[in-house]
PyMOL CGO cylinders between C-alpha atoms (Angstrom):
from pymol import cmd
from pymol.cgo import CYLINDER

trace = [
    CYLINDER, 12.34, -17.69, 15.37, 9.86, -16.57, 12.67, 0.3, 1, 1, 1, 1, 1, 1,
    CYLINDER, 9.86, -16.57, 12.67, 7.89, -14.00, 14.55, 0.3, 1, 1, 1, 1, 1, 1,
    CYLINDER, 7.89, -14.00, 14.55, 4.72, -14.65, 12.54, 0.3, 1, 1, 1, 1, 1, 1,
    CYLINDER, 4.72, -14.65, 12.54, 2.44, -13.22, 15.23, 0.3, 1, 1, 1, 1, 1, 1,
    CYLINDER, 2.44, -13.22, 15.23, 2.66, -9.73, 13.85, 0.3, 1, 1, 1, 1, 1, 1,
    CYLINDER, 2.66, -9.73, 13.85, 3.21, -8.03, 10.53, 0.3, 1, 1, 1, 1, 1, 1,
    CYLINDER, 3.21, -8.03, 10.53, 6.36, -5.92, 9.95, 0.3, 1, 1, 1, 1, 1, 1,
    CYLINDER, 6.36, -5.92, 9.95, 4.34, -2.66, 10.04, 0.3, 1, 1, 1, 1, 1, 1,
    CYLINDER, 4.34, -2.66, 10.04, 2.80, -3.70, 13.34, 0.3, 1, 1, 1, 1, 1, 1,
    CYLINDER, 2.80, -3.70, 13.34, 6.24, -4.46, 14.84, 0.3, 1, 1, 1, 1, 1, 1,
    CYLINDER, 6.24, -4.46, 14.84, 7.41, -1.05, 13.81, 0.3, 1, 1, 1, 1, 1, 1,
    CYLINDER, 7.41, -1.05, 13.81, 4.40, 0.57, 15.53, 0.3, 1, 1, 1, 1, 1, 1,
    CYLINDER, 4.40, 0.57, 15.53, 4.87, -1.54, 18.67, 0.3, 1, 1, 1, 1, 1, 1,
    CYLINDER, 4.87, -1.54, 18.67, 8.69, -0.93, 19.00, 0.3, 1, 1, 1, 1, 1, 1,
    CYLINDER, 8.69, -0.93, 19.00, 8.48, 2.78, 18.07, 0.3, 1, 1, 1, 1, 1, 1,
    CYLINDER, 8.48, 2.78, 18.07, 5.66, 3.24, 20.67, 0.3, 1, 1, 1, 1, 1, 1,
    CYLINDER, 5.66, 3.24, 20.67, 7.76, 1.65, 23.38, 0.3, 1, 1, 1, 1, 1, 1,
    CYLINDER, 7.76, 1.65, 23.38, 10.73, 3.86, 22.43, 0.3, 1, 1, 1, 1, 1, 1,
    CYLINDER, 10.73, 3.86, 22.43, 8.53, 6.95, 22.41, 0.3, 1, 1, 1, 1, 1, 1,
    CYLINDER, 8.53, 6.95, 22.41, 7.10, 6.10, 25.88, 0.3, 1, 1, 1, 1, 1, 1,
    CYLINDER, 7.10, 6.10, 25.88, 10.66, 5.73, 27.23, 0.3, 1, 1, 1, 1, 1, 1,
    CYLINDER, 10.66, 5.73, 27.23, 11.72, 9.06, 25.83, 0.3, 1, 1, 1, 1, 1, 1,
    CYLINDER, 11.72, 9.06, 25.83, 8.61, 10.75, 27.20, 0.3, 1, 1, 1, 1, 1, 1,
    CYLINDER, 8.61, 10.75, 27.20, 9.14, 9.23, 30.61, 0.3, 1, 1, 1, 1, 1, 1,
    CYLINDER, 9.14, 9.23, 30.61, 12.78, 10.44, 30.64, 0.3, 1, 1, 1, 1, 1, 1,
    CYLINDER, 12.78, 10.44, 30.64, 11.80, 13.94, 29.62, 0.3, 1, 1, 1, 1, 1, 1,
    CYLINDER, 11.80, 13.94, 29.62, 9.10, 14.23, 32.27, 0.3, 1, 1, 1, 1, 1, 1,
    CYLINDER, 9.10, 14.23, 32.27, 11.55, 13.05, 34.82, 0.3, 1, 1, 1, 1, 1, 1,
    CYLINDER, 11.55, 13.05, 34.82, 14.10, 15.59, 33.78, 0.3, 1, 1, 1, 1, 1, 1,
    CYLINDER, 14.10, 15.59, 33.78, 11.38, 18.27, 33.93, 0.3, 1, 1, 1, 1, 1, 1,
    CYLINDER, 11.38, 18.27, 33.93, 10.57, 17.23, 37.41, 0.3, 1, 1, 1, 1, 1, 1,
    CYLINDER, 10.57, 17.23, 37.41, 14.21, 17.61, 38.43, 0.3, 1, 1, 1, 1, 1, 1,
    CYLINDER, 14.21, 17.61, 38.43, 14.62, 21.00, 36.76, 0.3, 1, 1, 1, 1, 1, 1,
    CYLINDER, 14.62, 21.00, 36.76, 11.46, 22.47, 38.34, 0.3, 1, 1, 1, 1, 1, 1,
    CYLINDER, 11.46, 22.47, 38.34, 11.95, 20.71, 41.69, 0.3, 1, 1, 1, 1, 1, 1,
    CYLINDER, 11.95, 20.71, 41.69, 8.36, 19.58, 41.49, 0.3, 1, 1, 1, 1, 1, 1,
    CYLINDER, 8.36, 19.58, 41.49, 7.70, 16.09, 42.73, 0.3, 1, 1, 1, 1, 1, 1,
    CYLINDER, 7.70, 16.09, 42.73, 4.37, 15.91, 40.82, 0.3, 1, 1, 1, 1, 1, 1,
    CYLINDER, 4.37, 15.91, 40.82, 6.19, 15.54, 37.60, 0.3, 1, 1, 1, 1, 1, 1,
    CYLINDER, 6.19, 15.54, 37.60, 8.27, 12.72, 38.95, 0.3, 1, 1, 1, 1, 1, 1,
    CYLINDER, 8.27, 12.72, 38.95, 5.05, 11.03, 40.17, 0.3, 1, 1, 1, 1, 1, 1,
    CYLINDER, 5.05, 11.03, 40.17, 3.83, 11.20, 36.49, 0.3, 1, 1, 1, 1, 1, 1,
    CYLINDER, 3.83, 11.20, 36.49, 7.09, 9.45, 35.40, 0.3, 1, 1, 1, 1, 1, 1,
    CYLINDER, 7.09, 9.45, 35.40, 6.64, 6.72, 37.97, 0.3, 1, 1, 1, 1, 1, 1,
    CYLINDER, 6.64, 6.72, 37.97, 3.05, 6.37, 36.96, 0.3, 1, 1, 1, 1, 1, 1,
    CYLINDER, 3.05, 6.37, 36.96, 4.14, 5.71, 33.39, 0.3, 1, 1, 1, 1, 1, 1,
    CYLINDER, 4.14, 5.71, 33.39, 6.25, 2.69, 34.35, 0.3, 1, 1, 1, 1, 1, 1,
    CYLINDER, 6.25, 2.69, 34.35, 3.57, -0.01, 34.69, 0.3, 1, 1, 1, 1, 1, 1,
    CYLINDER, 3.57, -0.01, 34.69, 2.27, 0.81, 31.15, 0.3, 1, 1, 1, 1, 1, 1,
    CYLINDER, 2.27, 0.81, 31.15, 5.84, 0.37, 29.90, 0.3, 1, 1, 1, 1, 1, 1,
    CYLINDER, 5.84, 0.37, 29.90, 6.22, -2.90, 31.67, 0.3, 1, 1, 1, 1, 1, 1,
    CYLINDER, 6.22, -2.90, 31.67, 2.90, -4.07, 30.15, 0.3, 1, 1, 1, 1, 1, 1,
    CYLINDER, 2.90, -4.07, 30.15, 4.00, -2.99, 26.64, 0.3, 1, 1, 1, 1, 1, 1,
    CYLINDER, 4.00, -2.99, 26.64, 7.23, -4.75, 26.91, 0.3, 1, 1, 1, 1, 1, 1,
    CYLINDER, 7.23, -4.75, 26.91, 5.60, -7.93, 28.24, 0.3, 1, 1, 1, 1, 1, 1,
    CYLINDER, 5.60, -7.93, 28.24, 3.26, -8.29, 25.33, 0.3, 1, 1, 1, 1, 1, 1,
    CYLINDER, 3.26, -8.29, 25.33, 5.99, -7.54, 22.80, 0.3, 1, 1, 1, 1, 1, 1,
    CYLINDER, 5.99, -7.54, 22.80, 8.06, -10.35, 24.25, 0.3, 1, 1, 1, 1, 1, 1,
    CYLINDER, 8.06, -10.35, 24.25, 5.02, -12.68, 24.02, 0.3, 1, 1, 1, 1, 1, 1,
    CYLINDER, 5.02, -12.68, 24.02, 4.54, -11.64, 20.33, 0.3, 1, 1, 1, 1, 1, 1,
    CYLINDER, 4.54, -11.64, 20.33, 8.23, -12.09, 19.60, 0.3, 1, 1, 1, 1, 1, 1,
    CYLINDER, 8.23, -12.09, 19.60, 7.83, -15.78, 20.72, 0.3, 1, 1, 1, 1, 1, 1,
    CYLINDER, 7.83, -15.78, 20.72, 4.81, -16.22, 18.40, 0.3, 1, 1, 1, 1, 1, 1,
    CYLINDER, 4.81, -16.22, 18.40, 2.23, -15.97, 21.23, 0.3, 1, 1, 1, 1, 1, 1,
    CYLINDER, 2.23, -15.97, 21.23, 3.42, -19.36, 22.51, 0.3, 1, 1, 1, 1, 1, 1,
    CYLINDER, 3.42, -19.36, 22.51, 0.85, -20.80, 25.06, 0.3, 1, 1, 1, 1, 1, 1,
    CYLINDER, 0.85, -20.80, 25.06, 3.65, -21.36, 27.55, 0.3, 1, 1, 1, 1, 1, 1,
    CYLINDER, 3.65, -21.36, 27.55, 4.08, -17.59, 27.77, 0.3, 1, 1, 1, 1, 1, 1,
    CYLINDER, 4.08, -17.59, 27.77, 0.46, -16.68, 27.90, 0.3, 1, 1, 1, 1, 1, 1,
    CYLINDER, 0.46, -16.68, 27.90, 1.05, -15.33, 31.39, 0.3, 1, 1, 1, 1, 1, 1,
    CYLINDER, 1.05, -15.33, 31.39, 2.82, -12.39, 29.63, 0.3, 1, 1, 1, 1, 1, 1,
    CYLINDER, 2.82, -12.39, 29.63, -0.51, -11.42, 28.08, 0.3, 1, 1, 1, 1, 1, 1,
    CYLINDER, -0.51, -11.42, 28.08, -2.07, -11.49, 31.58, 0.3, 1, 1, 1, 1, 1, 1,
    CYLINDER, -2.07, -11.49, 31.58, 0.82, -9.47, 32.88, 0.3, 1, 1, 1, 1, 1, 1,
    CYLINDER, 0.82, -9.47, 32.88, 0.17, -6.93, 30.23, 0.3, 1, 1, 1, 1, 1, 1,
    CYLINDER, 0.17, -6.93, 30.23, -3.45, -6.65, 31.20, 0.3, 1, 1, 1, 1, 1, 1,
    CYLINDER, -3.45, -6.65, 31.20, -2.59, -6.22, 34.86, 0.3, 1, 1, 1, 1, 1, 1,
    CYLINDER, -2.59, -6.22, 34.86, 0.06, -3.62, 34.16, 0.3, 1, 1, 1, 1, 1, 1,
    CYLINDER, 0.06, -3.62, 34.16, -2.45, -1.71, 31.98, 0.3, 1, 1, 1, 1, 1, 1,
    CYLINDER, -2.45, -1.71, 31.98, -4.95, -1.60, 34.85, 0.3, 1, 1, 1, 1, 1, 1,
    CYLINDER, -4.95, -1.60, 34.85, -2.19, -0.65, 37.36, 0.3, 1, 1, 1, 1, 1, 1,
    CYLINDER, -2.19, -0.65, 37.36, -0.81, 1.95, 34.82, 0.3, 1, 1, 1, 1, 1, 1,
    CYLINDER, -0.81, 1.95, 34.82, -4.13, 3.53, 34.31, 0.3, 1, 1, 1, 1, 1, 1,
    CYLINDER, -4.13, 3.53, 34.31, -4.57, 3.86, 38.15, 0.3, 1, 1, 1, 1, 1, 1,
    CYLINDER, -4.57, 3.86, 38.15, -1.07, 5.29, 38.60, 0.3, 1, 1, 1, 1, 1, 1,
    CYLINDER, -1.07, 5.29, 38.60, -1.50, 7.69, 35.77, 0.3, 1, 1, 1, 1, 1, 1,
    CYLINDER, -1.50, 7.69, 35.77, -4.87, 8.85, 37.17, 0.3, 1, 1, 1, 1, 1, 1,
    CYLINDER, -4.87, 8.85, 37.17, -3.20, 9.46, 40.54, 0.3, 1, 1, 1, 1, 1, 1,
    CYLINDER, -3.20, 9.46, 40.54, -0.29, 11.32, 38.98, 0.3, 1, 1, 1, 1, 1, 1,
    CYLINDER, -0.29, 11.32, 38.98, -2.66, 13.40, 36.92, 0.3, 1, 1, 1, 1, 1, 1,
    CYLINDER, -2.66, 13.40, 36.92, -4.59, 14.33, 40.08, 0.3, 1, 1, 1, 1, 1, 1,
    CYLINDER, -4.59, 14.33, 40.08, -1.31, 15.26, 41.68, 0.3, 1, 1, 1, 1, 1, 1,
    CYLINDER, -1.31, 15.26, 41.68, -0.52, 17.59, 38.80, 0.3, 1, 1, 1, 1, 1, 1,
    CYLINDER, -0.52, 17.59, 38.80, -3.99, 19.04, 39.01, 0.3, 1, 1, 1, 1, 1, 1,
    CYLINDER, -3.99, 19.04, 39.01, -3.53, 19.76, 42.65, 0.3, 1, 1, 1, 1, 1, 1,
    CYLINDER, -3.53, 19.76, 42.65, -0.26, 21.38, 41.95, 0.3, 1, 1, 1, 1, 1, 1,
    CYLINDER, -0.26, 21.38, 41.95, -1.83, 23.80, 39.42, 0.3, 1, 1, 1, 1, 1, 1,
    CYLINDER, -1.83, 23.80, 39.42, -4.63, 24.62, 41.78, 0.3, 1, 1, 1, 1, 1, 1,
    CYLINDER, -4.63, 24.62, 41.78, -2.06, 25.79, 44.36, 0.3, 1, 1, 1, 1, 1, 1,
    CYLINDER, -2.06, 25.79, 44.36, -0.10, 27.84, 41.94, 0.3, 1, 1, 1, 1, 1, 1,
    CYLINDER, -0.10, 27.84, 41.94, 3.01, 25.76, 41.89, 0.3, 1, 1, 1, 1, 1, 1,
    CYLINDER, 3.01, 25.76, 41.89, 4.97, 25.23, 38.67, 0.3, 1, 1, 1, 1, 1, 1,
]
cmd.load_cgo(trace, "trace")
């Protein structure tokens, strides 16, 4: 496996972005638990589709964008759309929470 699809610096950015997203998701979940506020957990759940999409496209790149795995690119696009929607809904949930004075 040569992994020619991406340069080394691009791999570093992709992998570090995924790791950063995982850490952010975990911290937001923990904050939701500590504050007993489900809106923060909704945000963590809303982040999952974007993570799945990122992982899908990195796997496809790992295998040099082989046409047999092109469905991973389509999965990434679908998860990005779903993730944008779930993050919008979670953001609205947080907005409503602040409007009612909850923490």
